[in-house]
C-alpha positions as CSV (number, residue, x, y, z in Angstrom):
1,Q,3.2,15.0,17.4
2,V,5.7,13.9,15.0
3,Q,7.1,10.3,15.1
4,L,9.6,8.7,13.2
5,V,10.3,5.0,13.7
6,E,13.0,3.1,12.4
7,S,13.0,-0.7,11.9
8,G,14.9,-3.3,10.0
9,G,18.2,-3.2,11.9
10,G,20.0,-6.3,13.0
11,L,23.0,-8.5,12.9
12,V,24.4,-9.4,9.6
13,Q,27.7,-10.9,8.2
14,A,30.1,-8.8,6.2
15,G,29.0,-8.7,2.6
16,G,25.4,-9.2,3.5
17,S,22.5,-6.8,3.0
18,L,19.8,-5.1,5.3
19,R,16.7,-2.8,4.3
20,L,16.0,-0.2,6.8
21,S,12.5,1.6,7.0
22,C,11.3,4.7,8.6
23,A,7.7,5.2,9.1
24,A,6.6,8.9,9.8
25,S,3.6,10.3,11.4
26,G,2.3,13.7,12.7
27,L,3.9,15.5,9.8
28,T,3.3,16.2,6.2
29,F,5.7,13.6,4.9
30,S,5.5,14.6,1.3
31,R,6.7,18.0,2.0
32,C,9.8,16.9,3.9
33,A,13.1,15.9,2.7
34,M,14.3,12.8,4.6
35,G,17.6,11.6,5.7
36,W,19.5,8.6,7.2
37,F,22.4,9.4,9.5
38,R,24.3,6.8,11.7
39,Q,26.4,6.8,14.9
40,P,29.0,4.2,15.2
41,P,30.0,3.1,18.9
42,G,32.2,5.6,20.4
43,K,32.0,8.1,17.4
44,E,30.0,11.2,16.4
45,R,26.8,10.9,14.3
46,E,27.4,11.2,10.6
47,F,25.4,11.8,7.5
48,V,24.6,8.7,5.3
49,A,22.2,9.6,2.7
50,A,19.1,12.1,2.0
51,I,16.4,12.3,-0.5
52,S,14.2,15.3,-1.7
53,W,10.3,15.8,-1.3
54,T,9.5,14.1,-4.5
55,G,12.5,11.6,-4.5
56,G,14.0,13.2,-7.6
57,S,17.3,14.0,-5.9
58,T,19.3,11.9,-3.7
59,V,22.7,12.5,-2.0
60,Y,25.1,10.1,-0.3
61,A,28.2,10.1,2.0
62,D,31.2,9.1,0.0
63,S,31.7,6.0,2.3
64,V,28.3,4.4,1.2
65,K,28.1,5.4,-2.5
66,G,27.5,2.5,-4.7
67,R,26.4,0.3,-1.7
68,F,23.5,2.0,-0.2
69,T,20.2,3.4,-1.8
70,I,17.7,5.7,-0.3
71,S,14.2,5.9,-1.6
72,R,10.8,6.9,-0.3
73,D,7.2,6.2,-0.6
74,N,5.1,9.0,0.0
75,A,1.8,7.1,-0.2
76,K,3.1,5.1,2.7
77,N,4.8,7.8,4.6
78,T,7.9,5.8,4.7
79,V,11.6,6.1,3.7
80,Y,14.0,3.2,3.2
81,L,17.7,2.5,3.1
82,Q,18.7,-0.4,1.2
83,M,22.2,-1.4,2.4
84,N,24.3,-3.7,0.4
85,S,27.7,-5.1,0.7
86,L,27.9,-4.5,4.2
87,K,31.2,-3.9,6.1
88,P,32.2,-4.1,9.6
89,E,32.6,-0.4,9.6
90,D,29.0,0.2,8.8
91,T,28.3,-1.0,12.5
92,A,26.1,1.9,13.9
93,V,22.9,3.1,15.4
94,Y,21.1,4.3,12.2
95,Y,18.7,7.2,12.6
96,C,16.0,8.5,10.4
97,A,15.5,12.1,10.1
98,A,13.0,14.8,8.5
99,D,13.8,18.2,7.2
100,H,10.5,20.3,6.9
101,T,12.3,23.5,5.5
102,P,11.8,24.2,1.7
103,R,15.3,24.0,0.2
104,W,16.7,24.4,-3.4
105,T,19.0,21.3,-2.5
106,V,18.8,18.4,-0.6
107,S,20.8,19.1,2.9
108,R,23.4,16.8,4.5
109,R,23.6,18.7,7.5
110,Q,22.2,17.2,10.9
111,G,21.2,20.7,12.0
112,E,19.0,21.3,9.3
113,F,16.9,18.1,10.0
114,D,14.2,18.9,12.6
115,Y,12.8,15.5,13.6
116,W,14.6,12.3,14.5
117,G,13.7,8.8,15.1
118,Q,14.8,6.7,18.0
119,G,17.5,4.8,16.0
120,T,17.9,1.1,15.1
121,Q,21.1,-0.9,15.6
122,V,22.9,-2.3,12.7
123,T,25.8,-4.8,13.4
124,V,28.1,-6.1,10.8
125,S,30.4,-9.0,11.8
126,S,33.6,-9.9,10.1
């Protein structure tokens, strides 16, 4: 069975940093593009960042460009999201997702990610 387990969330002051991790099992991690999504309280889930199979291509939501960095370590079956200069509006449950379908470009669309983690809460105080 496929499992994606996020960790690293917590409470941080505005301007601070957090690094989220997502450990994957039950799938061929190196053959999957990986993504991060988030769901602020009372709002819909939205795209944050994604990375290709090899890590050669990354895409970001405009709201996090220049502040967040997605990376992966295929030897460890782990994808990361480094979050810097955090803002209160970054407060959300952050989800890791895996896309097992071969594609020419990295997807930003939630419907194209097949497996999802349980989420980890990130709260940024002002």
